[in-house]
TIVO-2410 file (N, C-alpha, C; in nm, 3 decimals):
# residues 136
REC num residu      c1      c2      c3 atome chaine
REC   1      M  10.385   8.838   8.770     N      A
REC   1      M  10.379   8.884   8.632    CA      A
REC   1      M  10.376   8.764   8.536     C      A
REC   2      K  10.456   8.659   8.569     N      A
REC   2      K  10.458   8.540   8.484    CA      A
REC   2      K  10.322   8.473   8.482     C      A
REC   3      N  10.256   8.470   8.599     N      A
REC   3      N  10.124   8.409   8.605    CA      A
REC   3      N  10.023   8.485   8.520     C      A
REC   4      L  10.029   8.618   8.524     N      A
REC   4      L   9.938   8.700   8.444    CA      A
REC   4      L   9.962   8.676   8.295     C      A
REC   5      T  10.087   8.669   8.254     N      A
REC   5      T  10.120   8.643   8.113    CA      A
REC   5      T  10.069   8.507   8.071     C      A
REC   6      F  10.089   8.406   8.156     N      A
REC   6      F  10.041   8.271   8.126    CA      A
REC   6      F   9.889   8.269   8.112     C      A
REC   7      I   9.819   8.336   8.202     N      A
REC   7      I   9.673   8.340   8.199    CA      A
REC   7      I   9.625   8.409   8.072     C      A
REC   8      L   9.688   8.517   8.032     N      A
REC   8      L   9.648   8.588   7.910    CA      A
REC   8      L   9.671   8.503   7.786     C      A
REC   9      I   9.783   8.434   7.781     N      A
REC   9      I   9.811   8.346   7.666    CA      A
REC   9      I   9.711   8.230   7.664     C      A
REC  10      L   9.684   8.172   7.778     N      A
REC  10      L   9.587   8.062   7.786    CA      A
REC  10      L   9.448   8.108   7.743     C      A
REC  11      A   9.405   8.224   7.789     N      A
REC  11      A   9.274   8.277   7.752    CA      A
REC  11      A   9.266   8.302   7.601     C      A
REC  12      A   9.371   8.359   7.545     N      A
REC  12      A   9.373   8.385   7.400    CA      A
REC  12      A   9.363   8.254   7.323     C      A
REC  13      F   9.434   8.151   7.369     N      A
REC  13      F   9.429   8.021   7.303    CA      A
REC  13      F   9.289   7.960   7.310     C      A
REC  14      I   9.228   7.964   7.426     N      A
REC  14      I   9.094   7.907   7.444    CA      A
REC  14      I   8.993   7.977   7.354     C      A
REC  15      F   8.994   8.110   7.354     N      A
REC  15      F   8.897   8.183   7.273    CA      A
REC  15      F   8.922   8.165   7.125     C      A
REC  16      S   9.047   8.151   7.083     N      A
REC  16      S   9.074   8.130   6.940    CA      A
REC  16      S   9.026   7.993   6.898     C      A
REC  17      C   9.036   7.893   6.984     N      A
REC  17      C   8.986   7.758   6.950    CA      A
REC  17      C   8.835   7.758   6.939     C      A
REC  18      Q   8.766   7.827   7.030     N      A
REC  18      Q   8.621   7.832   7.024    CA      A
REC  18      Q   8.575   7.902   6.897     C      A
REC  19      D   8.641   8.009   6.860     N      A
REC  19      D   8.603   8.083   6.741    CA      A
REC  19      D   8.624   8.000   6.616     C      A
REC  20      E   8.732   7.923   6.612     N      A
REC  20      E   8.759   7.840   6.496    CA      A
REC  20      E   8.651   7.735   6.478     C      A
REC  21      E   8.604   7.679   6.588     N      A
REC  21      E   8.500   7.577   6.579    CA      A
REC  21      E   8.369   7.637   6.530     C      A
REC  22      T   8.342   7.761   6.566     N      A
REC  22      T   8.217   7.824   6.525    CA      A
REC  22      T   8.221   7.864   6.378     C      A
REC  23      T   8.323   7.941   6.340     N      A
REC  23      T   8.329   7.990   6.203    CA      A
REC  23      T   8.414   7.900   6.117     C      A
REC  24      G   8.524   7.852   6.172     N      A
REC  24      G   8.609   7.754   6.107    CA      A
REC  24      G   8.657   7.791   5.969     C      A
REC  25      N   8.750   7.713   5.925     N      A
REC  25      N   8.798   7.723   5.788    CA      A
REC  25      N   8.750   7.602   5.711     C      A
REC  26      Y   8.632   7.558   5.743     N      A
REC  26      Y   8.575   7.441   5.678    CA      A
REC  26      Y   8.497   7.484   5.554     C      A
REC  27      S   8.491   7.395   5.458     N      A
REC  27      S   8.412   7.420   5.338    CA      A
REC  27      S   8.279   7.347   5.350     C      A
REC  28      I   8.174   7.413   5.309     N      A
REC  28      I   8.042   7.350   5.311    CA      A
REC  28      I   8.017   7.274   5.180     C      A
REC  29      E   8.102   7.290   5.082     N      A
REC  29      E   8.083   7.224   4.953    CA      A
REC  29      E   8.080   7.072   4.971     C      A
REC  30      G   7.990   7.006   4.900     N      A
REC  30      G   7.980   6.861   4.904    CA      A
REC  30      G   7.843   6.813   4.946     C      A
REC  31      K   7.833   6.684   4.975     N      A
REC  31      K   7.707   6.621   5.011    CA      A
REC  31      K   7.690   6.621   5.162     C      A
REC  32      W   7.568   6.656   5.206     N      A
REC  32      W   7.535   6.661   5.349    CA      A
REC  32      W   7.403   6.589   5.372     C      A
REC  33      R   7.400   6.499   5.468     N      A
REC  33      R   7.276   6.433   5.510    CA      A
REC  33      R   7.211   6.517   5.618     C      A
REC  34      I   7.081   6.504   5.632     N      A
REC  34      I   7.003   6.582   5.727    CA      A
REC  34      I   6.962   6.488   5.840     C      A
REC  35      D   6.998   6.525   5.962     N      A
REC  35      D   6.960   6.443   6.078    CA      A
REC  35      D   6.808   6.431   6.083     C      A
REC  36      N   6.759   6.315   6.114     N      A
REC  36      N   6.616   6.287   6.124    CA      A
REC  36      N   6.545   6.290   5.989     C      A
REC  37      S   6.619   6.277   5.879     N      A
REC  37      S   6.556   6.270   5.747    CA      A
REC  37      S   6.626   6.161   5.667     C      A
REC  38      G   6.564   6.046   5.660     N      A
REC  38      G   6.626   5.934   5.591    CA      A
REC  38      G   6.621   5.942   5.441     C      A
REC  39      N   6.541   6.034   5.387     N      A
REC  39      N   6.523   6.035   5.241    CA      A
REC  39      N   6.566   6.167   5.176     C      A
REC  40      Q   6.648   6.246   5.244     N      A
REC  40      Q   6.682   6.377   5.190    CA      A
REC  40      Q   6.831   6.405   5.212     C      A
REC  41      M   6.890   6.475   5.114     N      A
REC  41      M   7.030   6.513   5.122    CA      A
REC  41      M   7.046   6.649   5.055     C      A
REC  42      Y   7.137   6.730   5.109     N      A
REC  42      Y   7.175   6.856   5.044    CA      A
REC  42      Y   7.308   6.835   4.973     C      A
REC  43      I   7.320   6.897   4.857     N      A
REC  43      I   7.448   6.904   4.788    CA      A
REC  43      I   7.480   7.051   4.769     C      A
REC  44      F   7.585   7.097   4.835     N      A
REC  44      F   7.633   7.234   4.818    CA      A
REC  44      F   7.741   7.229   4.711     C      A
REC  45      Q   7.713   7.294   4.599     N      A
REC  45      Q   7.805   7.284   4.486    CA      A
REC  45      Q   7.806   7.414   4.407     C      A
REC  46      D   7.923   7.473   4.393     N      A
REC  46      D   7.942   7.595   4.313    CA      A
REC  46      D   7.845   7.706   4.352     C      A
REC  47      G   7.825   7.726   4.481     N      A
REC  47      G   7.741   7.835   4.529    CA      A
REC  47      G   7.592   7.809   4.526     C      A
REC  48      I   7.550   7.687   4.494     N      A
REC  48      I   7.408   7.649   4.490    CA      A
REC  48      I   7.384   7.537   4.589     C      A
REC  49      R   7.275   7.548   4.669     N      A
REC  49      R   7.236   7.436   4.754    CA      A
REC  49      R   7.126   7.358   4.681     C      A
REC  50      H   7.158   7.234   4.649     N      A
REC  50      H   7.065   7.143   4.581    CA      A
REC  50      H   7.004   7.050   4.685     C      A
REC  51      T   6.876   7.019   4.672     N      A
REC  51      T   6.809   6.925   4.760    CA      A
REC  51      T   6.772   6.801   4.681     C      A
REC  52      V   6.818   6.686   4.728     N      A
REC  52      V   6.793   6.559   4.662    CA      A
REC  52      V   6.703   6.474   4.752     C      A
REC  53      F   6.601   6.415   4.693     N      A
REC  53      F   6.511   6.325   4.765    CA      A
REC  53      F   6.525   6.185   4.709     C      A
REC  54      C   6.511   6.086   4.795     N      A
REC  54      C   6.515   5.946   4.753    CA      A
REC  54      C   6.391   5.878   4.809     C      A
REC  55      N   6.318   5.809   4.724     N      A
REC  55      N   6.195   5.742   4.766    CA      A
REC  55      N   6.211   5.591   4.779     C      A
REC  56      E   6.334   5.543   4.775     N      A
REC  56      E   6.362   5.401   4.787    CA      A
REC  56      E   6.380   5.364   4.933     C      A
REC  57      D   6.365   5.236   4.965     N      A
REC  57      D   6.392   5.190   5.101    CA      A
REC  57      D   6.540   5.200   5.136     C      A
REC  58      L   6.626   5.164   5.042     N      A
REC  58      L   6.770   5.177   5.057    CA      A
REC  58      L   6.820   5.271   4.947     C      A
REC  59      C   6.866   5.386   4.985     N      A
REC  59      C   6.909   5.486   4.887    CA      A
REC  59      C   7.058   5.471   4.857     C      A
REC  60      D   7.091   5.478   4.730     N      A
REC  60      D   7.231   5.477   4.688    CA      A
REC  60      D   7.277   5.622   4.676     C      A
REC  61      W   7.311   5.683   4.791     N      A
REC  61      W   7.345   5.824   4.793    CA      A
REC  61      W   7.470   5.855   4.711     C      A
REC  62      D   7.558   5.756   4.692     N      A
REC  62      D   7.677   5.777   4.610    CA      A
REC  62      D   7.639   5.814   4.466     C      A
REC  63      A   7.529   5.757   4.419     N      A
REC  63      A   7.490   5.777   4.280    CA      A
REC  63      A   7.425   5.914   4.255     C      A
REC  64      F   7.376   5.978   4.357     N      A
REC  64      F   7.305   6.105   4.339    CA      A
REC  64      F   7.403   6.220   4.313     C      A
REC  65      T   7.364   6.307   4.221     N      A
REC  65      T   7.441   6.427   4.191    CA      A
REC  65      T   7.346   6.546   4.192     C      A
REC  66      A   7.399   6.664   4.172     N      A
REC  66      A   7.316   6.784   4.166    CA      A
REC  66      A   7.213   6.777   4.054     C      A
REC  67      A   7.241   6.699   3.951     N      A
REC  67      A   7.146   6.683   3.840    CA      A
REC  67      A   7.019   6.611   3.885     C      A
REC  68      D   7.024   6.538   3.997     N      A
REC  68      D   6.908   6.466   4.048    CA      A
REC  68      D   6.824   6.549   4.144     C      A
REC  69      A   6.863   6.672   4.168     N      A
REC  69      A   6.799   6.755   4.271    CA      A
REC  69      A   6.661   6.803   4.228     C      A
REC  70      S   6.582   6.841   4.328     N      A
REC  70      S   6.451   6.900   4.303    CA      A
REC  70      S   6.470   7.034   4.232     C      A
REC  71      P   6.366   7.086   4.169     N      A
REC  71      P   6.382   7.211   4.095    CA      A
REC  71      P   6.391   7.336   4.183     C      A
REC  72      N   6.360   7.326   4.312     N      A
REC  72      N   6.360   7.443   4.400    CA      A
REC  72      N   6.495   7.460   4.470     C      A
REC  73      N   6.600   7.477   4.393     N      A
REC  73      N   6.733   7.496   4.447    CA      A
REC  73      N   6.766   7.644   4.440     C      A
REC  74      G   6.865   7.686   4.517     N      A
REC  74      G   6.898   7.827   4.514    CA      A
REC  74      G   7.038   7.854   4.562     C      A
REC  75      P   7.087   7.973   4.532     N      A
REC  75      P   7.221   8.011   4.577    CA      A
REC  75      P   7.226   8.026   4.728     C      A
REC  76      Y   7.346   8.013   4.782     N      A
REC  76      Y   7.364   8.031   4.925    CA      A
REC  76      Y   7.485   8.121   4.949     C      A
REC  77      T   7.484   8.184   5.066     N      A
REC  77      T   7.600   8.258   5.112    CA      A
REC  77      T   7.636   8.206   5.250     C      A
REC  78      F   7.763   8.202   5.278     N      A
REC  78      F   7.812   8.160   5.409    CA      A
REC  78      F   7.917   8.262   5.450     C      A
REC  79      E   7.873   8.358   5.529     N      A
REC  79      E   7.962   8.465   5.572    CA      A
REC  79      E   7.970   8.466   5.723     C      A
REC  80      N   8.093   8.476   5.774     N      A
REC  80      N   8.119   8.471   5.917    CA      A
REC  80      N   8.057   8.343   5.972     C      A
REC  81      D   7.952   8.353   6.051     N      A
REC  81      D   7.891   8.232   6.105    CA      A
REC  81      D   7.745   8.219   6.063     C      A
REC  82      T   7.709   8.279   5.950     N      A
REC  82      T   7.570   8.277   5.906    CA      A
REC  82      T   7.556   8.214   5.768     C      A
REC  83      L   7.470   8.115   5.759     N      A
REC  83      L   7.439   8.049   5.633    CA      A
REC  83      L   7.300   8.095   5.589     C      A
REC  84      I   7.289   8.150   5.470     N      A
REC  84      I   7.161   8.190   5.413    CA      A
REC  84      I   7.145   8.120   5.278     C      A
REC  85      V   7.029   8.055   5.260     N      A
REC  85      V   6.997   7.990   5.134    CA      A
REC  85      V   6.881   8.065   5.072     C      A
REC  86      Y   6.898   8.110   4.949     N      A
REC  86      Y   6.793   8.180   4.874    CA      A
REC  86      Y   6.728   8.078   4.783     C      A
REC  87      Q   6.607   8.038   4.818     N      A
REC  87      Q   6.540   7.932   4.743    CA      A
REC  87      Q   6.448   7.989   4.636     C      A
REC  88      S   6.436   7.913   4.530     N      A
REC  88      S   6.336   7.945   4.429    CA      A
REC  88      S   6.211   7.866   4.462     C      A
REC  89      G   6.103   7.897   4.398     N      A
REC  89      G   5.980   7.824   4.423    CA      A
REC  89      G   5.881   7.910   4.498     C      A
REC  90      P   5.757   7.862   4.507     N      A
REC  90      P   5.651   7.941   4.569    CA      A
REC  90      P   5.663   7.951   4.721     C      A
REC  91      G   5.648   8.071   4.773     N      A
REC  91      G   5.635   8.091   4.916    CA      A
REC  91      G   5.762   8.098   4.998     C      A
REC  92      V   5.876   8.064   4.943     N      A
REC  92      V   6.000   8.066   5.021    CA      A
REC  92      V   6.102   8.152   4.948     C      A
REC  93      S   6.158   8.248   5.019     N      A
REC  93      S   6.258   8.332   4.954    CA      A
REC  93      S   6.397   8.312   5.014     C      A
REC  94      A   6.408   8.306   5.145     N      A
REC  94      A   6.539   8.287   5.209    CA      A
REC  94      A   6.521   8.213   5.340     C      A
REC  95      M   6.620   8.133   5.374     N      A
REC  95      M   6.618   8.064   5.502    CA      A
REC  95      M   6.761   8.042   5.547     C      A
REC  96      G   6.780   8.017   5.673     N      A
REC  96      G   6.913   7.993   5.726    CA      A
REC  96      G   6.926   8.051   5.863     C      A
REC  97      G   7.049   8.073   5.905     N      A
REC  97      G   7.075   8.129   6.037    CA      A
REC  97      G   7.219   8.105   6.078     C      A
REC  98      R   7.243   8.129   6.206     N      A
REC  98      R   7.377   8.110   6.260    CA      A
REC  98      R   7.414   7.963   6.248     C      A
REC  99      A   7.534   7.937   6.199     N      A
REC  99      A   7.578   7.799   6.176    CA      A
REC  99      A   7.705   7.772   6.255     C      A
REC 100      T   7.709   7.658   6.321     N      A
REC 100      T   7.823   7.620   6.404    CA      A
REC 100      T   7.872   7.482   6.361     C      A
REC 101      Y   8.000   7.476   6.324     N      A
REC 101      Y   8.062   7.348   6.292    CA      A
REC 101      Y   8.103   7.276   6.420     C      A
REC 102      K   8.096   7.144   6.416     N      A
REC 102      K   8.144   7.058   6.525    CA      A
REC 102      K   8.214   6.938   6.462     C      A
REC 103      C   8.285   6.866   6.546     N      A
REC 103      C   8.345   6.738   6.507    CA      A
REC 103      C   8.430   6.752   6.380     C      A
REC 104      D   8.529   6.839   6.390     N      A
REC 104      D   8.625   6.862   6.280    CA      A
REC 104      D   8.557   6.901   6.149     C      A
REC 105      G   8.448   6.977   6.158     N      A
REC 105      G   8.380   7.026   6.038    CA      A
REC 105      G   8.288   6.925   5.973     C      A
REC 106      N   8.263   6.812   6.037     N      A
REC 106      N   8.176   6.710   5.979    CA      A
REC 106      N   8.029   6.727   6.014     C      A
REC 107      V   8.000   6.810   6.115     N      A
REC 107      V   7.863   6.832   6.159    CA      A
REC 107      V   7.840   6.983   6.163     C      A
REC 108      L   7.725   7.025   6.113     N      A
REC 108      L   7.691   7.167   6.111    CA      A
REC 108      L   7.552   7.184   6.170     C      A
REC 109      T   7.542   7.266   6.273     N      A
REC 109      T   7.413   7.297   6.334    CA      A
REC 109      T   7.373   7.437   6.291     C      A
REC 110      I   7.254   7.450   6.233     N      A
REC 110      I   7.205   7.578   6.182    CA      A
REC 110      I   7.085   7.620   6.268     C      A
REC 111      E   7.098   7.735   6.332     N      A
REC 111      E   6.989   7.789   6.414    CA      A
REC 111      E   6.889   7.856   6.319     C      A
REC 112      R   6.769   7.801   6.312     N      A
REC 112      R   6.671   7.849   6.215    CA      A
REC 112      R   6.543   7.893   6.283     C      A
REC 113      K   6.463   7.966   6.207     N      A
REC 113      K   6.327   8.001   6.250    CA      A
REC 113      K   6.229   7.941   6.152     C      A
REC 114      G   6.122   7.883   6.205     N      A
REC 114      G   6.021   7.822   6.122    CA      A
REC 114      G   5.927   7.927   6.063     C      A
REC 115      L   5.833   7.881   5.986     N      A
REC 115      L   5.737   7.971   5.920    CA      A
REC 115      L   5.656   8.053   6.020     C      A
REC 116      Y   5.636   7.999   6.139     N      A
REC 116      Y   5.553   8.067   6.237    CA      A
REC 116      Y   5.636   8.129   6.349     C      A
REC 117      G   5.766   8.147   6.325     N      A
REC 117      G   5.852   8.212   6.421    CA      A
REC 117      G   5.914   8.121   6.525     C      A
REC 118      N   5.879   7.992   6.521     N      A
REC 118      N   5.939   7.899   6.617    CA      A
REC 118      N   6.086   7.875   6.580     C      A
REC 119      E   6.171   7.867   6.681     N      A
REC 119      E   6.314   7.846   6.658    CA      A
REC 119      E   6.347   7.698   6.672     C      A
REC 120      F   6.437   7.650   6.586     N      A
REC 120      F   6.481   7.511   6.595    CA      A
REC 120      F   6.620   7.500   6.534     C      A
REC 121      D   6.689   7.393   6.567     N      A
REC 121      D   6.820   7.365   6.511    CA      A
REC 121      D   6.808   7.260   6.403     C      A
REC 122      E   6.865   7.288   6.288     N      A
REC 122      E   6.875   7.187   6.183    CA      A
REC 122      E   7.018   7.135   6.187     C      A
REC 123      V   7.033   7.004   6.203     N      A
REC 123      V   7.165   6.943   6.208    CA      A
REC 123      V   7.187   6.868   6.078     C      A
REC 124      I   7.297   6.902   6.011     N      A
REC 124      I   7.336   6.830   5.890    CA      A
REC 124      I   7.477   6.777   5.912     C      A
REC 125      Y   7.508   6.669   5.843     N      A
REC 125      Y   7.640   6.609   5.858    CA      A
REC 125      Y   7.689   6.560   5.723     C      A
REC 126      R   7.820   6.563   5.706     N      A
REC 126      R   7.879   6.524   5.579    CA      A
REC 126      R   7.842   6.381   5.543     C      A
REC 127      Y   7.810   6.363   5.417     N      A
REC 127      Y   7.780   6.229   5.368    CA      A
REC 127      Y   7.903   6.140   5.392     C      A
REC 128      G   7.879   6.024   5.448     N      A
REC 128      G   7.986   5.931   5.478    CA      A
REC 128      G   8.034   5.938   5.622     C      A
REC 129      Y   7.996   6.044   5.693     N      A
REC 129      Y   8.034   6.058   5.833    CA      A
REC 129      Y   7.927   5.994   5.920     C      A
REC 130      N   7.968   5.924   6.023     N      A
REC 130      N   7.872   5.862   6.115    CA      A
REC 130      N   7.839   5.964   6.224     C      A
REC 131      L   7.719   6.016   6.224     N      A
REC 131      L   7.678   6.118   6.319    CA      A
REC 131      L   7.693   6.072   6.463     C      A
REC 132      E   7.681   5.944   6.489     N      A
REC 132      E   7.696   5.891   6.624    CA      A
REC 132      E   7.838   5.905   6.677     C      A
REC 133      D   7.936   5.927   6.587     N      A
REC 133      D   8.074   5.946   6.628    CA      A
REC 133      D   8.099   6.086   6.684     C      A
REC 134      C   8.006   6.178   6.664     N      A
REC 134      C   8.023   6.315   6.711    CA      A
REC 134      C   7.977   6.322   6.857     C      A
REC 135      T   8.070   6.349   6.946     N      A
REC 135      T   8.039   6.354   7.088    CA      A
REC 135      T   8.046   6.496   7.144     C      A
REC 136      E   8.063   6.595   7.058     N      A
REC 136      E   8.071   6.735   7.104    CA      A
REC 136      E   7.934   6.791   7.126     C      A
***
């Protein structure tokens, strides 16, 4: 009986840790860099996802604010494990997908679908975090 109780407690602990990593109590607010994009950053601020582009060889990302963002910004919702961004501008209305936090909430992988139905993962990471430090 003791073994069964131990196994049940262990299983509950393992599943609660996995769930926390997926949905987490992390905030998406702030600056996020996009993996494989040296000239683009998202700023999630007050319910709006802003996209900032830099055309310099060395970008001073500290200096960029939501005021520097492109005009095609839109509100976002993050409920349970799904991030949806409602964009303004021609041809795009909503994008997003299941989102999973990793590395203490510093890395977020978003399962997305492309314009032609192809699936891909978009990886974003908090500005100032070294993505190479994430080993999960």
